[in-house]
ZALOGU-558401 format. One record per residue: residue number from 1; z, y, x of N, C-alpha, C in turn. Coordinates in nm, 3 decimals. Layout:
rec pos->NUM	npz->Z	npy->Y	npx->X	capz->Z	capy->Y	capx->X	cpz->Z	cpy->Y	cpx->X
...
//
This chain:
rec pos->1	npz->0.274	npy->0.539	npx->1.292	capz->0.261	capy->0.619	capx->1.173	cpz->0.349	cpy->0.743	cpx->1.181
rec pos->2	npz->0.297	npy->0.853	npx->1.129	capz->0.375	capy->0.975	capx->1.118	cpz->0.443	cpy->0.978	cpx->0.982
rec pos->3	npz->0.552	npy->1.050	npx->0.973	capz->0.623	capy->1.062	capx->0.846	cpz->0.537	cpy->1.147	cpx->0.752
rec pos->4	npz->0.500	npy->1.092	npx->0.636	capz->0.416	capy->1.168	capx->0.543	cpz->0.492	cpy->1.288	cpx->0.488
rec pos->5	npz->0.421	npy->1.400	npx->0.471	capz->0.483	capy->1.524	capx->0.428	cpz->0.469	cpy->1.551	cpx->0.279
rec pos->6	npz->0.381	npy->1.477	npx->0.211	capz->0.362	capy->1.500	capx->0.068	cpz->0.316	cpy->1.370	cpx->0.001
rec pos->7	npz->0.301	npy->1.376	npx->-0.129	capz->0.265	capy->1.257	capx->-0.207	cpz->0.128	cpy->1.200	cpx->-0.167
rec pos->8	npz->0.033	npy->1.288	npx->-0.139	capz->-0.101	capy->1.244	capx->-0.099	cpz->-0.093	cpy->1.165	cpx->0.032
rec pos->9	npz->-0.018	npy->1.216	npx->0.127	capz->-0.003	capy->1.147	capx->0.256	cpz->0.070	cpy->1.014	cpx->0.239
rec pos->10	npz->0.169	npy->1.010	npx->0.149	capz->0.241	capy->0.885	capx->0.123	cpz->0.146	cpy->0.778	cpx->0.070
rec pos->11	npz->0.065	npy->0.817	npx->-0.029	capz->-0.028	capy->0.721	capx->-0.088	cpz->-0.133	cpy->0.678	cpx->0.016
rec pos->12	npz->-0.180	npy->0.772	npx->0.096	capz->-0.279	capy->0.741	capx->0.200	cpz->-0.220	cpy->0.640	cpx->0.300
rec pos->13	npz->-0.095	npy->0.659	npx->0.338	capz->-0.032	capy->0.567	capx->0.432	cpz->-0.023	cpy->0.426	cpx->0.373
rec pos->14	npz->0.014	npy->0.416	npx->0.247	capz->0.019	capy->0.284	capx->0.183	cpz->-0.121	cpy->0.224	cpx->0.171
rec pos->15	npz->-0.220	npy->0.306	npx->0.138	capz->-0.357	capy->0.258	capx->0.129	cpz->-0.403	cpy->0.202	cpx->0.264
rec pos->16	npz->-0.370	npy->0.271	npx->0.372	capz->-0.406	capy->0.222	capx->0.505	cpz->-0.339	cpy->0.087	cpx->0.534
rec pos->17	npz->-0.214	npy->0.073	npx->0.493	capz->-0.143	capy->-0.054	capx->0.513	cpz->-0.209	cpy->-0.166	cpx->0.433
rec pos->18	npz->-0.249	npy->-0.135	npx->0.310	capz->-0.313	capy->-0.236	capx->0.225	cpz->-0.447	cpy->-0.277	cpx->0.286
rec pos->19	npz->-0.524	npy->-0.179	npx->0.332	capz->-0.653	capy->-0.211	capx->0.397	cpz->-0.633	cpy->-0.303	cpx->0.516
rec pos->20	npz->-0.533	npy->-0.274	npx->0.597	capz->-0.505	capy->-0.357	capx->0.713	cpz->-0.463	cpy->-0.498	cpx->0.670
rec pos->21	npz->-0.381	npy->-0.506	npx->0.566	capz->-0.337	capy->-0.637	capx->0.517	cpz->-0.454	cpy->-0.719	cpx->0.463
rec pos->22	npz->-0.555	npy->-0.651	npx->0.411	capz->-0.668	capy->-0.720	capx->0.349	cpz->-0.783	cpy->-0.749	cpx->0.446
rec pos->23	npz->-0.768	npy->-0.715	npx->0.572	capz->-0.876	capy->-0.736	capx->0.670	cpz->-0.924	cpy->-0.881	cpx->0.671
rec pos->24	npz->-0.831	npy->-0.974	npx->0.658	capz->-0.868	capy->-1.116	capx->0.662	cpz->-0.906	cpy->-1.170	cpx->0.523
rec pos->25	npz->-0.910	npy->-1.081	npx->0.422	capz->-0.947	capy->-1.123	capx->0.287	cpz->-0.832	cpy->-1.181	cpx->0.207
rec pos->26	npz->-0.713	npy->-1.183	npx->0.264	capz->-0.596	capy->-1.239	capx->0.197	cpz->-0.483	cpy->-1.138	cpx->0.201
rec pos->27	npz->-0.410	npy->-1.129	npx->0.091	capz->-0.293	capy->-1.040	capx->0.083	cpz->-0.171	cpy->-1.130	cpx->0.080
rec pos->28	npz->-0.121	npy->-1.164	npx->0.199	capz->-0.011	capy->-1.260	capx->0.213	cpz->0.118	cpy->-1.205	cpx->0.154
rec pos->29	npz->0.205	npy->-1.293	npx->0.106	capz->0.334	capy->-1.249	capx->0.050	cpz->0.415	cpy->-1.163	cpx->0.149
rec pos->30	npz->0.414	npy->-1.198	npx->0.276	capz->0.489	capy->-1.119	capx->0.375	cpz->0.432	cpy->-0.978	cpx->0.387
rec pos->31	npz->0.299	npy->-0.965	npx->0.378	capz->0.235	capy->-0.834	capx->0.384	cpz->0.273	cpy->-0.751	cpx->0.260
rec pos->32	npz->0.271	npy->-0.817	npx->0.145	capz->0.307	capy->-0.750	capx->0.020	cpz->0.452	cpy->-0.704	cpx->0.026
rec pos->33	npz->0.539	npy->-0.788	npx->0.078	capz->0.681	capy->-0.753	capx->0.089	cpz->0.700	cpy->-0.632	cpx->0.180
rec pos->34	npz->0.630	npy->-0.630	npx->0.293	capz->0.641	capy->-0.517	capx->0.385	cpz->0.593	cpy->-0.389	cpx->0.319
rec pos->35	npz->0.480	npy->-0.394	npx->0.248	capz->0.427	capy->-0.276	capx->0.180	cpz->0.524	cpy->-0.230	cpx->0.072
rec pos->36	npz->0.585	npy->-0.322	npx->-0.001	capz->0.685	capy->-0.285	capx->-0.101	cpz->0.806	cpy->-0.217	cpx->-0.036
rec pos->37	npz->0.849	npy->-0.268	npx->0.078	capz->0.964	capy->-0.210	capx->0.149	cpz->0.932	cpy->-0.068	cpx->0.196
rec pos->38	npz->0.816	npy->-0.051	npx->0.258	capz->0.776	capy->0.081	capx->0.305	cpz->0.757	cpy->0.175	cpx->0.187
rec pos->39	npz->0.694	npy->0.127	npx->0.081	capz->0.673	capy->0.210	capx->-0.038	cpz->0.804	cpy->0.257	cpx->-0.099
rec pos->40	npz->0.901	npy->0.169	npx->-0.105	capz->1.032	capy->0.207	capx->-0.159	cpz->1.097	cpy->0.314	cpx->-0.071
rec pos->41	npz->1.083	npy->0.300	npx->0.059	capz->1.139	capy->0.401	capx->0.151	cpz->1.067	cpy->0.535	cpx->0.138
rec pos->42	npz->0.941	npy->0.530	npx->0.095	capz->0.865	capy->0.653	capx->0.074	cpz->0.894	cpy->0.716	cpx->-0.063
rec pos->43	npz->0.973	npy->0.647	npx->-0.145	capz->1.014	capy->0.703	capx->-0.273	cpz->0.939	cpy->0.653	cpx->-0.395
rec pos->44	npz->0.856	npy->0.551	npx->-0.378	capz->0.785	capy->0.493	capx->-0.492	cpz->0.874	cpy->0.391	cpx->-0.561
rec pos->45	npz->0.872	npy->0.389	npx->-0.695	capz->0.946	capy->0.284	capx->-0.765	cpz->0.856	cpy->0.161	cpx->-0.778
rec pos->46	npz->0.911	npy->0.051	npx->-0.827	capz->0.839	capy->-0.077	capx->-0.834	cpz->0.710	cpy->-0.064	cpx->-0.914
rec pos->47	npz->0.716	npy->0.003	npx->-1.029	capz->0.598	capy->0.017	capx->-1.114	cpz->0.488	cpy->0.096	cpx->-1.042
rec pos->48	npz->0.526	npy->0.207	npx->-0.978	capz->0.428	capy->0.287	capx->-0.903	cpz->0.365	cpy->0.206	cpx->-0.790
rec pos->49	npz->0.448	npy->0.131	npx->-0.719	capz->0.398	capy->0.048	capx->-0.609	cpz->0.299	cpy->-0.055	cpx->-0.658
rec pos->50	npz->0.335	npy->-0.123	npx->-0.766	capz->0.245	capy->-0.225	capx->-0.820	cpz->0.111	cpy->-0.164	cpx->-0.860
rec pos->51	npz->0.115	npy->-0.046	npx->-0.923	capz->-0.008	capy->0.021	capx->-0.962	cpz->-0.091	cpy->0.062	cpx->-0.841
rec pos->52	npz->-0.026	npy->0.116	npx->-0.739	capz->-0.098	capy->0.158	capx->-0.618	cpz->-0.161	cpy->0.039	cpx->-0.548
rec pos->53	npz->-0.085	npy->-0.068	npx->-0.534	capz->-0.137	capy->-0.188	capx->-0.468	cpz->-0.257	cpy->-0.241	cpx->-0.545
rec pos->54	npz->-0.242	npy->-0.254	npx->-0.676	capz->-0.352	capy->-0.306	capx->-0.759	cpz->-0.475	cpy->-0.216	cpx->-0.749
rec pos->55	npz->-0.456	npy->-0.087	npx->-0.757	capz->-0.566	capy->0.009	capx->-0.748	cpz->-0.640	cpy->-0.004	cpx->-0.615
rec pos->56	npz->-0.566	npy->-0.010	npx->-0.506	capz->-0.628	capy->-0.013	capx->-0.375	cpz->-0.688	cpy->-0.149	cpx->-0.342
rec pos->57	npz->-0.627	npy->-0.256	npx->-0.387	capz->-0.686	capy->-0.389	capx->-0.367	cpz->-0.819	cpy->-0.397	cpx->-0.442
rec pos->58	npz->-0.819	npy->-0.347	npx->-0.565	capz->-0.943	capy->-0.347	capx->-0.645	cpz->-1.051	cpy->-0.264	cpx->-0.577
rec pos->59	npz->-1.014	npy->-0.146	npx->-0.526	capz->-1.108	capy->-0.057	capx->-0.459	cpz->-1.165	cpy->-0.124	cpx->-0.334
rec pos->60	npz->-1.081	npy->-0.194	npx->-0.259	capz->-1.124	capy->-0.261	capx->-0.136	cpz->-1.219	cpy->-0.376	cpx->-0.170
rec pos->61	npz->-1.186	npy->-0.454	npx->-0.273	capz->-1.268	capy->-0.569	capx->-0.311	cpz->-1.404	cpy->-0.528	cpx->-0.366
rec pos->62	npz->-1.411	npy->-0.411	npx->-0.429	capz->-1.536	capy->-0.363	capx->-0.487	cpz->-1.634	cpy->-0.321	cpx->-0.379
rec pos->63	npz->-1.585	npy->-0.274	npx->-0.266	capz->-1.674	capy->-0.227	capx->-0.156	cpz->-1.752	cpy->-0.336	cpx->-0.098
//
């Protein structure tokens, strides 16, 4: 992964991680923890992370 340069790239990077985590149809606690850790390092707070994860999981499941 490259270091994201703006908010759009940060969200895209997290979305890619969520998609990868959901490949097997399960969002394991370890995967969620890793995404939370990366998200925090990218500057997202807990509430923002929870919203992003929920939004992208829902989007992935709808497809």
